[in-house]
Steps between C-alpha positions, in 0.01 A plus 500: 500500500783735575645444152165570344466832702852590401408456146209735531214243533228584754446225758239447769404228744139420611331211686209390279247227442323438160187377695412574848329195648440625856406826673575629860234538760457493875317267727399503860597203701459483879487893524819539298510627147722282269619576150394224264531421125175399319479288191380174353760221543542269194310177503684228709707747696537399866529691819530258798212250454293747285498418119371797287255446218622790280171694524493605875676820615690492809675754735845400614717662776846475335680515834720757667851592361792492734661827623809432305521357143792290630268318745284378203801339355603321812447117509315410809527110460142464378479212240344559165469814282269796467164450335301778327149493366474556122205735419310502165439825320186684594188483294477776232258776611253694269388859529131591500530563138627135433869606440731223616770641727867389489656270755645686796880535494786646712674783315498328150377829361808670637730252344325525160523875507866485572560253220268626243375841605699709260426268206125546536487890491 
């Protein structure tokens, strides 16, 4: 990247997702408000003994992050590996006029503007 900048190329870095499969929400549990992610797990995904059907939405508390990123990388002797639910894309929504809306994304528009913006003017 430094060589490209030295040669005069514009560079940028952005976290993005082409399709956003979940959204953030809050849920009350025992008088406490917890941050959760809401989405529809893919058919056959498991969480404990629960097996998802691919149609039912769920809210999931992702857990607390440690104070230090180094703590997240420490091995604590627990056997096995990390497991994450895979979520399916959301259903396409329509406006009152019947126009189908695009799938939600995370900063895909910003990346496209950076890559193609001046070509489309």
